[in-house]
mmCIF file of the N, C-alpha and C atoms, coordinates in Angstrom:
data_MODEL
# 
_entry.id   MODEL 
# 
loop_
_atom_site.group_PDB 
_atom_site.id 
_atom_site.type_symbol 
_atom_site.label_atom_id 
_atom_site.label_alt_id 
_atom_site.label_comp_id 
_atom_site.label_asym_id 
_atom_site.label_entity_id 
_atom_site.label_seq_id 
_atom_site.pdbx_PDB_ins_code 
_atom_site.Cartn_x 
_atom_site.Cartn_y 
_atom_site.Cartn_z 
_atom_site.occupancy 
_atom_site.B_iso_or_equiv 
_atom_site.pdbx_formal_charge 
_atom_site.auth_seq_id 
_atom_site.auth_comp_id 
_atom_site.auth_asym_id 
_atom_site.auth_atom_id 
_atom_site.pdbx_PDB_model_num 
ATOM 1   N N  . MET A 1 1  ? 128.915 92.062  98.037  1.00 0.00 ? 1  MET A N  1 
ATOM 2   C CA . MET A 1 1  ? 127.787 92.878  97.614  1.00 0.00 ? 1  MET A CA 1 
ATOM 3   C C  . MET A 1 1  ? 126.741 91.972  96.974  1.00 0.00 ? 1  MET A C  1 
ATOM 4   N N  . THR A 1 2  ? 125.575 91.962  97.554  1.00 0.00 ? 2  THR A N  1 
ATOM 5   C CA . THR A 1 2  ? 124.480 91.229  96.942  1.00 0.00 ? 2  THR A CA 1 
ATOM 6   C C  . THR A 1 2  ? 123.689 92.174  96.051  1.00 0.00 ? 2  THR A C  1 
ATOM 7   N N  . LYS A 1 3  ? 123.164 91.641  94.982  1.00 0.00 ? 3  LYS A N  1 
ATOM 8   C CA . LYS A 1 3  ? 122.416 92.462  94.041  1.00 0.00 ? 3  LYS A CA 1 
ATOM 9   C C  . LYS A 1 3  ? 121.149 92.983  94.713  1.00 0.00 ? 3  LYS A C  1 
ATOM 10  N N  . ASN A 1 4  ? 120.870 94.272  94.510  1.00 0.00 ? 4  ASN A N  1 
ATOM 11  C CA . ASN A 1 4  ? 119.650 94.846  95.063  1.00 0.00 ? 4  ASN A CA 1 
ATOM 12  C C  . ASN A 1 4  ? 118.899 95.702  94.038  1.00 0.00 ? 4  ASN A C  1 
ATOM 13  N N  . MET A 1 5  ? 119.221 95.512  92.755  1.00 0.00 ? 5  MET A N  1 
ATOM 14  C CA . MET A 1 5  ? 118.560 96.257  91.692  1.00 0.00 ? 5  MET A CA 1 
ATOM 15  C C  . MET A 1 5  ? 117.983 95.297  90.665  1.00 0.00 ? 5  MET A C  1 
ATOM 16  N N  . GLY A 1 6  ? 116.716 95.496  90.334  1.00 0.00 ? 6  GLY A N  1 
ATOM 17  C CA . GLY A 1 6  ? 116.059 94.671  89.330  1.00 0.00 ? 6  GLY A CA 1 
ATOM 18  C C  . GLY A 1 6  ? 116.329 95.173  87.926  1.00 0.00 ? 6  GLY A C  1 
ATOM 19  N N  . SER A 1 7  ? 115.829 94.426  86.959  1.00 0.00 ? 7  SER A N  1 
ATOM 20  C CA . SER A 1 7  ? 116.070 94.754  85.546  1.00 0.00 ? 7  SER A CA 1 
ATOM 21  C C  . SER A 1 7  ? 115.459 96.093  85.155  1.00 0.00 ? 7  SER A C  1 
ATOM 22  N N  . ALA A 1 8  ? 114.230 96.345  85.581  1.00 0.00 ? 8  ALA A N  1 
ATOM 23  C CA . ALA A 1 8  ? 113.571 97.601  85.223  1.00 0.00 ? 8  ALA A CA 1 
ATOM 24  C C  . ALA A 1 8  ? 114.336 98.791  85.791  1.00 0.00 ? 8  ALA A C  1 
ATOM 25  N N  . ASP A 1 9  ? 114.819 98.664  87.007  1.00 0.00 ? 9  ASP A N  1 
ATOM 26  C CA . ASP A 1 9  ? 115.590 99.731  87.646  1.00 0.00 ? 9  ASP A CA 1 
ATOM 27  C C  . ASP A 1 9  ? 116.889 99.981  86.888  1.00 0.00 ? 9  ASP A C  1 
ATOM 28  N N  . ARG A 1 10 ? 117.549 98.907  86.471  1.00 0.00 ? 10 ARG A N  1 
ATOM 29  C CA . ARG A 1 10 ? 118.807 99.040  85.740  1.00 0.00 ? 10 ARG A CA 1 
ATOM 30  C C  . ARG A 1 10 ? 118.591 99.697  84.382  1.00 0.00 ? 10 ARG A C  1 
ATOM 31  N N  . ILE A 1 11 ? 117.531 99.300  83.682  1.00 0.00 ? 11 ILE A N  1 
ATOM 32  C CA . ILE A 1 11 ? 117.237 99.894  82.377  1.00 0.00 ? 11 ILE A CA 1 
ATOM 33  C C  . ILE A 1 11 ? 116.913 101.373 82.524  1.00 0.00 ? 11 ILE A C  1 
ATOM 34  N N  . PHE A 1 12 ? 116.117 101.713 83.530  1.00 0.00 ? 12 PHE A N  1 
ATOM 35  C CA . PHE A 1 12 ? 115.757 103.108 83.767  1.00 0.00 ? 12 PHE A CA 1 
ATOM 36  C C  . PHE A 1 12 ? 116.997 103.953 84.048  1.00 0.00 ? 12 PHE A C  1 
ATOM 37  N N  . ARG A 1 13 ? 117.890 103.455 84.898  1.00 0.00 ? 13 ARG A N  1 
ATOM 38  C CA . ARG A 1 13 ? 119.109 104.200 85.222  1.00 0.00 ? 13 ARG A CA 1 
ATOM 39  C C  . ARG A 1 13 ? 119.998 104.392 83.993  1.00 0.00 ? 13 ARG A C  1 
ATOM 40  N N  . THR A 1 14 ? 120.079 103.369 83.156  1.00 0.00 ? 14 THR A N  1 
ATOM 41  C CA . THR A 1 14 ? 120.882 103.477 81.940  1.00 0.00 ? 14 THR A CA 1 
ATOM 42  C C  . THR A 1 14 ? 120.301 104.523 80.995  1.00 0.00 ? 14 THR A C  1 
ATOM 43  N N  . LEU A 1 15 ? 118.983 104.521 80.834  1.00 0.00 ? 15 LEU A N  1 
ATOM 44  C CA . LEU A 1 15 ? 118.342 105.515 79.976  1.00 0.00 ? 15 LEU A CA 1 
ATOM 45  C C  . LEU A 1 15 ? 118.540 106.928 80.504  1.00 0.00 ? 15 LEU A C  1 
ATOM 46  N N  . VAL A 1 16 ? 118.426 107.102 81.805  1.00 0.00 ? 16 VAL A N  1 
ATOM 47  C CA . VAL A 1 16 ? 118.643 108.426 82.405  1.00 0.00 ? 16 VAL A CA 1 
ATOM 48  C C  . VAL A 1 16 ? 120.081 108.878 82.183  1.00 0.00 ? 16 VAL A C  1 
ATOM 49  N N  . ALA A 1 17 ? 121.034 107.960 82.328  1.00 0.00 ? 17 ALA A N  1 
ATOM 50  C CA . ALA A 1 17 ? 122.442 108.301 82.103  1.00 0.00 ? 17 ALA A CA 1 
ATOM 51  C C  . ALA A 1 17 ? 122.679 108.718 80.658  1.00 0.00 ? 17 ALA A C  1 
ATOM 52  N N  . VAL A 1 18 ? 122.035 108.041 79.714  1.00 0.00 ? 18 VAL A N  1 
ATOM 53  C CA . VAL A 1 18 ? 122.172 108.400 78.305  1.00 0.00 ? 18 VAL A CA 1 
ATOM 54  C C  . VAL A 1 18 ? 121.581 109.786 78.052  1.00 0.00 ? 18 VAL A C  1 
ATOM 55  N N  . VAL A 1 19 ? 120.437 110.067 78.631  1.00 0.00 ? 19 VAL A N  1 
ATOM 56  C CA . VAL A 1 19 ? 119.821 111.393 78.475  1.00 0.00 ? 19 VAL A CA 1 
ATOM 57  C C  . VAL A 1 19 ? 120.733 112.473 79.050  1.00 0.00 ? 19 VAL A C  1 
ATOM 58  N N  . PHE A 1 20 ? 121.299 112.219 80.228  1.00 0.00 ? 20 PHE A N  1 
ATOM 59  C CA . PHE A 1 20 ? 122.227 113.188 80.824  1.00 0.00 ? 20 PHE A CA 1 
ATOM 60  C C  . PHE A 1 20 ? 123.420 113.433 79.908  1.00 0.00 ? 20 PHE A C  1 
ATOM 61  N N  . ALA A 1 21 ? 123.973 112.369 79.330  1.00 0.00 ? 21 ALA A N  1 
ATOM 62  C CA . ALA A 1 21 ? 125.126 112.512 78.440  1.00 0.00 ? 21 ALA A CA 1 
ATOM 63  C C  . ALA A 1 21 ? 124.754 113.300 77.185  1.00 0.00 ? 21 ALA A C  1 
ATOM 64  N N  . VAL A 1 22 ? 123.600 113.020 76.615  1.00 0.00 ? 22 VAL A N  1 
ATOM 65  C CA . VAL A 1 22 ? 123.162 113.750 75.420  1.00 0.00 ? 22 VAL A CA 1 
ATOM 66  C C  . VAL A 1 22 ? 122.970 115.228 75.742  1.00 0.00 ? 22 VAL A C  1 
ATOM 67  N N  . LEU A 1 23 ? 122.356 115.529 76.872  1.00 0.00 ? 23 LEU A N  1 
ATOM 68  C CA . LEU A 1 23 ? 122.154 116.928 77.256  1.00 0.00 ? 23 LEU A CA 1 
ATOM 69  C C  . LEU A 1 23 ? 123.486 117.661 77.414  1.00 0.00 ? 23 LEU A C  1 
ATOM 70  N N  . PHE A 1 24 ? 124.464 116.985 77.984  1.00 0.00 ? 24 PHE A N  1 
ATOM 71  C CA . PHE A 1 24 ? 125.764 117.626 78.201  1.00 0.00 ? 24 PHE A CA 1 
ATOM 72  C C  . PHE A 1 24 ? 126.543 117.777 76.896  1.00 0.00 ? 24 PHE A C  1 
ATOM 73  N N  . PHE A 1 25 ? 126.645 116.699 76.124  1.00 0.00 ? 25 PHE A N  1 
ATOM 74  C CA . PHE A 1 25 ? 127.503 116.719 74.944  1.00 0.00 ? 25 PHE A CA 1 
ATOM 75  C C  . PHE A 1 25 ? 126.904 117.470 73.764  1.00 0.00 ? 25 PHE A C  1 
ATOM 76  N N  . THR A 1 26 ? 125.619 117.744 73.786  1.00 0.00 ? 26 THR A N  1 
ATOM 77  C CA . THR A 1 26 ? 125.029 118.594 72.749  1.00 0.00 ? 26 THR A CA 1 
ATOM 78  C C  . THR A 1 26 ? 125.074 120.066 73.143  1.00 0.00 ? 26 THR A C  1 
ATOM 79  N N  . GLY A 1 27 ? 125.513 120.341 74.351  1.00 0.00 ? 27 GLY A N  1 
ATOM 80  C CA . GLY A 1 27 ? 125.624 121.723 74.802  1.00 0.00 ? 27 GLY A CA 1 
ATOM 81  C C  . GLY A 1 27 ? 124.330 122.299 75.348  1.00 0.00 ? 27 GLY A C  1 
ATOM 82  N N  . THR A 1 28 ? 123.324 121.475 75.526  1.00 0.00 ? 28 THR A N  1 
ATOM 83  C CA . THR A 1 28 ? 122.062 121.943 76.083  1.00 0.00 ? 28 THR A CA 1 
ATOM 84  C C  . THR A 1 28 ? 122.231 122.362 77.534  1.00 0.00 ? 28 THR A C  1 
ATOM 85  N N  . VAL A 1 29 ? 122.991 121.573 78.282  1.00 0.00 ? 29 VAL A N  1 
ATOM 86  C CA . VAL A 1 29 ? 123.272 121.886 79.683  1.00 0.00 ? 29 VAL A CA 1 
ATOM 87  C C  . VAL A 1 29 ? 124.778 122.049 79.807  1.00 0.00 ? 29 VAL A C  1 
ATOM 88  N N  . THR A 1 30 ? 125.207 123.188 80.322  1.00 0.00 ? 30 THR A N  1 
ATOM 89  C CA . THR A 1 30 ? 126.639 123.469 80.417  1.00 0.00 ? 30 THR A CA 1 
ATOM 90  C C  . THR A 1 30 ? 126.999 123.886 81.839  1.00 0.00 ? 30 THR A C  1 
ATOM 91  N N  . GLY A 1 31 ? 128.273 124.115 82.034  1.00 0.00 ? 31 GLY A N  1 
ATOM 92  C CA . GLY A 1 31 ? 128.753 124.614 83.317  1.00 0.00 ? 31 GLY A CA 1 
ATOM 93  C C  . GLY A 1 31 ? 128.739 123.554 84.403  1.00 0.00 ? 31 GLY A C  1 
ATOM 94  N N  . ILE A 1 32 ? 128.620 124.038 85.628  1.00 0.00 ? 32 ILE A N  1 
ATOM 95  C CA . ILE A 1 32 ? 128.660 123.152 86.801  1.00 0.00 ? 32 ILE A CA 1 
ATOM 96  C C  . ILE A 1 32 ? 127.507 122.161 86.769  1.00 0.00 ? 32 ILE A C  1 
ATOM 97  N N  . PHE A 1 33 ? 126.334 122.639 86.386  1.00 0.00 ? 33 PHE A N  1 
ATOM 98  C CA . PHE A 1 33 ? 125.174 121.749 86.335  1.00 0.00 ? 33 PHE A CA 1 
ATOM 99  C C  . PHE A 1 33 ? 125.383 120.647 85.298  1.00 0.00 ? 33 PHE A C  1 
ATOM 100 N N  . GLY A 1 34 ? 125.996 120.985 84.196  1.00 0.00 ? 34 GLY A N  1 
ATOM 101 C CA . GLY A 1 34 ? 126.294 119.985 83.171  1.00 0.00 ? 34 GLY A CA 1 
ATOM 102 C C  . GLY A 1 34 ? 127.256 118.929 83.669  1.00 0.00 ? 34 GLY A C  1 
ATOM 103 N N  . TRP A 1 35 ? 128.298 119.363 84.349  1.00 0.00 ? 35 TRP A N  1 
ATOM 104 C CA . TRP A 1 35 ? 129.258 118.404 84.898  1.00 0.00 ? 35 TRP A CA 1 
ATOM 105 C C  . TRP A 1 35 ? 128.626 117.553 85.991  1.00 0.00 ? 35 TRP A C  1 
ATOM 106 N N  . ALA A 1 36 ? 127.725 118.135 86.768  1.00 0.00 ? 36 ALA A N  1 
ATOM 107 C CA . ALA A 1 36 ? 127.010 117.354 87.788  1.00 0.00 ? 36 ALA A CA 1 
ATOM 108 C C  . ALA A 1 36 ? 126.175 116.257 87.121  1.00 0.00 ? 36 ALA A C  1 
ATOM 109 N N  . LEU A 1 37 ? 125.534 116.585 85.992  1.00 0.00 ? 37 LEU A N  1 
ATOM 110 C CA . LEU A 1 37 ? 124.773 115.576 85.271  1.00 0.00 ? 37 LEU A CA 1 
ATOM 111 C C  . LEU A 1 37 ? 125.679 114.458 84.757  1.00 0.00 ? 37 LEU A C  1 
ATOM 112 N N  . VAL A 1 38 ? 126.856 114.804 84.277  1.00 0.00 ? 38 VAL A N  1 
ATOM 113 C CA . VAL A 1 38 ? 127.797 113.793 83.793  1.00 0.00 ? 38 VAL A CA 1 
ATOM 114 C C  . VAL A 1 38 ? 128.219 112.873 84.947  1.00 0.00 ? 38 VAL A C  1 
ATOM 115 N N  . ILE A 1 39 ? 128.486 113.443 86.099  1.00 0.00 ? 39 ILE A N  1 
ATOM 116 C CA . ILE A 1 39 ? 128.889 112.640 87.261  1.00 0.00 ? 39 ILE A CA 1 
ATOM 117 C C  . ILE A 1 39 ? 127.755 111.733 87.704  1.00 0.00 ? 39 ILE A C  1 
ATOM 118 N N  . PHE A 1 40 ? 126.543 112.288 87.817  1.00 0.00 ? 40 PHE A N  1 
ATOM 119 C CA . PHE A 1 40 ? 125.395 111.457 88.203  1.00 0.00 ? 40 PHE A CA 1 
ATOM 120 C C  . PHE A 1 40 ? 125.139 110.365 87.166  1.00 0.00 ? 40 PHE A C  1 
ATOM 121 N N  . GLY A 1 41 ? 125.280 110.703 85.904  1.00 0.00 ? 41 GLY A N  1 
ATOM 122 C CA . GLY A 1 41 ? 125.114 109.707 84.851  1.00 0.00 ? 41 GLY A CA 1 
ATOM 123 C C  . GLY A 1 41 ? 126.130 108.583 84.969  1.00 0.00 ? 41 GLY A C  1 
ATOM 124 N N  . GLY A 1 42 ? 127.368 108.947 85.291  1.00 0.00 ? 42 GLY A N  1 
ATOM 125 C CA . GLY A 1 42 ? 128.399 107.924 85.500  1.00 0.00 ? 42 GLY A CA 1 
ATOM 126 C C  . GLY A 1 42 ? 128.090 107.014 86.671  1.00 0.00 ? 42 GLY A C  1 
ATOM 127 N N  . VAL A 1 43 ? 127.596 107.610 87.738  1.00 0.00 ? 43 VAL A N  1 
ATOM 128 C CA . VAL A 1 43 ? 127.211 106.805 88.912  1.00 0.00 ? 43 VAL A CA 1 
ATOM 129 C C  . VAL A 1 43 ? 126.035 105.894 88.551  1.00 0.00 ? 43 VAL A C  1 
ATOM 130 N N  . PHE A 1 44 ? 125.053 106.427 87.821  1.00 0.00 ? 44 PHE A N  1 
ATOM 131 C CA . PHE A 1 44 ? 123.910 105.614 87.408  1.00 0.00 ? 44 PHE A CA 1 
ATOM 132 C C  . PHE A 1 44 ? 124.366 104.441 86.545  1.00 0.00 ? 44 PHE A C  1 
ATOM 133 N N  . LEU A 1 45 ? 125.280 104.693 85.604  1.00 0.00 ? 45 LEU A N  1 
ATOM 134 C CA . LEU A 1 45 ? 125.785 103.612 84.752  1.00 0.00 ? 45 LEU A CA 1 
ATOM 135 C C  . LEU A 1 45 ? 126.545 102.569 85.563  1.00 0.00 ? 45 LEU A C  1 
ATOM 136 N N  . ALA A 1 46 ? 127.391 103.033 86.455  1.00 0.00 ? 46 ALA A N  1 
ATOM 137 C CA . ALA A 1 46 ? 128.184 102.099 87.261  1.00 0.00 ? 46 ALA A CA 1 
ATOM 138 C C  . ALA A 1 46 ? 127.285 101.221 88.132  1.00 0.00 ? 46 ALA A C  1 
ATOM 139 N N  . THR A 1 47 ? 126.303 101.829 88.794  1.00 0.00 ? 47 THR A N  1 
ATOM 140 C CA . THR A 1 47 ? 125.425 101.042 89.654  1.00 0.00 ? 47 THR A CA 1 
ATOM 141 C C  . THR A 1 47 ? 124.536 100.107 88.845  1.00 0.00 ? 47 THR A C  1 
ATOM 142 N N  . SER A 1 48 ? 124.158 100.510 87.638  1.00 0.00 ? 48 SER A N  1 
ATOM 143 C CA . SER A 1 48 ? 123.325 99.617  86.835  1.00 0.00 ? 48 SER A CA 1 
ATOM 144 C C  . SER A 1 48 ? 124.135 98.435  86.305  1.00 0.00 ? 48 SER A C  1 
ATOM 145 N N  . PHE A 1 49 ? 125.411 98.625  86.012  1.00 0.00 ? 49 PHE A N  1 
ATOM 146 C CA . PHE A 1 49 ? 126.238 97.517  85.528  1.00 0.00 ? 49 PHE A CA 1 
ATOM 147 C C  . PHE A 1 49 ? 126.543 96.509  86.627  1.00 0.00 ? 49 PHE A C  1 
ATOM 148 N N  . ILE A 1 50 ? 126.708 96.977  87.855  1.00 0.00 ? 50 ILE A N  1 
ATOM 149 C CA . ILE A 1 50 ? 127.022 96.039  88.940  1.00 0.00 ? 50 ILE A CA 1 
ATOM 150 C C  . ILE A 1 50 ? 125.772 95.591  89.688  1.00 0.00 ? 50 ILE A C  1 
ATOM 151 N N  . SER A 1 51 ? 124.608 96.138  89.352  1.00 0.00 ? 51 SER A N  1 
ATOM 152 C CA . SER A 1 51 ? 123.315 95.772  89.960  1.00 0.00 ? 51 SER A CA 1 
ATOM 153 C C  . SER A 1 51 ? 123.296 95.992  91.465  1.00 0.00 ? 51 SER A C  1 
ATOM 154 N N  . PHE A 1 52 ? 124.016 96.977  91.920  1.00 0.00 ? 52 PHE A N  1 
ATOM 155 C CA . PHE A 1 52 ? 124.079 97.263  93.355  1.00 0.00 ? 52 PHE A CA 1 
ATOM 156 C C  . PHE A 1 52 ? 124.075 98.767  93.572  1.00 0.00 ? 52 PHE A C  1 
ATOM 157 N N  . CYS A 1 53 ? 123.192 99.237  94.442  1.00 0.00 ? 53 CYS A N  1 
ATOM 158 C CA . CYS A 1 53 ? 123.140 100.644 94.792  1.00 0.00 ? 53 CYS A CA 1 
ATOM 159 C C  . CYS A 1 53 ? 123.357 100.782 96.301  1.00 0.00 ? 53 CYS A C  1 
ATOM 160 N N  . PRO A 1 54 ? 124.415 101.458 96.721  1.00 0.00 ? 54 PRO A N  1 
ATOM 161 C CA . PRO A 1 54 ? 124.680 101.610 98.154  1.00 0.00 ? 54 PRO A CA 1 
ATOM 162 C C  . PRO A 1 54 ? 123.546 102.322 98.904  1.00 0.00 ? 54 PRO A C  1 
ATOM 163 N N  . LEU A 1 55 ? 122.887 103.267 98.255  1.00 0.00 ? 55 LEU A N  1 
ATOM 164 C CA . LEU A 1 55 ? 121.782 103.958 98.925  1.00 0.00 ? 55 LEU A CA 1 
ATOM 165 C C  . LEU A 1 55 ? 120.616 103.022 99.213  1.00 0.00 ? 55 LEU A C  1 
ATOM 166 N N  . TYR A 1 56 ? 120.420 102.035 98.367  1.00 0.00 ? 56 TYR A N  1 
ATOM 167 C CA . TYR A 1 56 ? 119.345 101.066 98.603  1.00 0.00 ? 56 TYR A CA 1 
ATOM 168 C C  . TYR A 1 56 ? 119.587 100.298 99.899  1.00 0.00 ? 56 TYR A C  1 
ATOM 169 N N  . THR A 1 57 ? 120.846 99.961  100.194 1.00 0.00 ? 57 THR A N  1 
ATOM 170 C CA . THR A 1 57 ? 121.129 99.234  101.430 1.00 0.00 ? 57 THR A CA 1 
ATOM 171 C C  . THR A 1 57 ? 120.903 100.119 102.649 1.00 0.00 ? 57 THR A C  1 
ATOM 172 N N  . ILE A 1 58 ? 121.212 101.401 102.523 1.00 0.00 ? 58 ILE A N  1 
ATOM 173 C CA . ILE A 1 58 ? 120.998 102.325 103.640 1.00 0.00 ? 58 ILE A CA 1 
ATOM 174 C C  . ILE A 1 58 ? 119.515 102.435 103.966 1.00 0.00 ? 58 ILE A C  1 
ATOM 175 N N  . PHE A 1 59 ? 118.679 102.540 102.924 1.00 0.00 ? 59 PHE A N  1 
ATOM 176 C CA . PHE A 1 59 ? 117.242 102.695 103.131 1.00 0.00 ? 59 PHE A CA 1 
ATOM 177 C C  . PHE A 1 59 ? 116.502 101.365 103.218 1.00 0.00 ? 59 PHE A C  1 
ATOM 178 N N  . GLY A 1 60 ? 117.186 100.257 102.980 1.00 0.00 ? 60 GLY A N  1 
ATOM 179 C CA . GLY A 1 60 ? 116.571 98.943  103.060 1.00 0.00 ? 60 GLY A CA 1 
ATOM 180 C C  . GLY A 1 60 ? 115.705 98.584  101.862 1.00 0.00 ? 60 GLY A C  1 
ATOM 181 N N  . TRP A 1 61 ? 115.971 99.193  100.708 1.00 0.00 ? 61 TRP A N  1 
ATOM 182 C CA . TRP A 1 61 ? 115.194 98.922  99.505  1.00 0.00 ? 61 TRP A CA 1 
ATOM 183 C C  . TRP A 1 61 ? 115.837 97.788  98.726  1.00 0.00 ? 61 TRP A C  1 
ATOM 184 N N  . ASN A 1 62 ? 115.007 97.089  97.959  1.00 0.00 ? 62 ASN A N  1 
ATOM 185 C CA . ASN A 1 62 ? 115.497 96.032  97.089  1.00 0.00 ? 62 ASN A CA 1 
ATOM 186 C C  . ASN A 1 62 ? 114.518 95.893  95.935  1.00 0.00 ? 62 ASN A C  1 
ATOM 187 N N  . THR A 1 63 ? 114.949 96.150  94.711  1.00 0.00 ? 63 THR A N  1 
ATOM 188 C CA . THR A 1 63 ? 114.086 96.013  93.540  1.00 0.00 ? 63 THR A CA 1 
ATOM 189 C C  . THR A 1 63 ? 114.405 94.745  92.766  1.00 0.00 ? 63 THR A C  1 
ATOM 190 N N  . CYS A 1 64 ? 115.329 93.955  93.260  1.00 0.00 ? 64 CYS A N  1 
ATOM 191 C CA . CYS A 1 64 ? 115.706 92.709  92.606  1.00 0.00 ? 64 CYS A CA 1 
ATOM 192 C C  . CYS A 1 64 ? 114.705 91.622  92.998  1.00 0.00 ? 64 CYS A C  1 
ATOM 193 N N  . SER A 1 65 ? 114.176 90.919  92.008  1.00 0.00 ? 65 SER A N  1 
ATOM 194 C CA . SER A 1 65 ? 113.188 89.889  92.295  1.00 0.00 ? 65 SER A CA 1 
ATOM 195 C C  . SER A 1 65 ? 113.818 88.617  92.859  1.00 0.00 ? 65 SER A C  1 
ATOM 196 N N  . ARG A 1 66 ? 115.095 88.411  92.553  1.00 0.00 ? 66 ARG A N  1 
ATOM 197 C CA . ARG A 1 66 ? 115.802 87.240  93.043  1.00 0.00 ? 66 ARG A CA 1 
ATOM 198 C C  . ARG A 1 66 ? 116.291 87.487  94.464  1.00 0.00 ? 66 ARG A C  1 
ATOM 199 N N  . LYS A 1 67 ? 116.088 86.509  95.337  1.00 0.00 ? 67 LYS A N  1 
ATOM 200 C CA . LYS A 1 67 ? 116.532 86.637  96.740  1.00 0.00 ? 67 LYS A CA 1 
ATOM 201 C C  . LYS A 1 67 ? 117.776 85.838  96.986  1.00 0.00 ? 67 LYS A C  1 
# 
């Protein structure tokens, strides 16, 4: 797996994951939609830590400045 995510993309995904977690754990968003946010947040965190997004390879995107 080659890196295809830049720093700004990784920071943005991490912030979104934190917002999703706060919304769920404060009880603002509950039920199925809340659990969906937790799952998406987990995926966002995982992809930001490994700097690789499988969807980016499918669409041919690359936000990483390093080649």
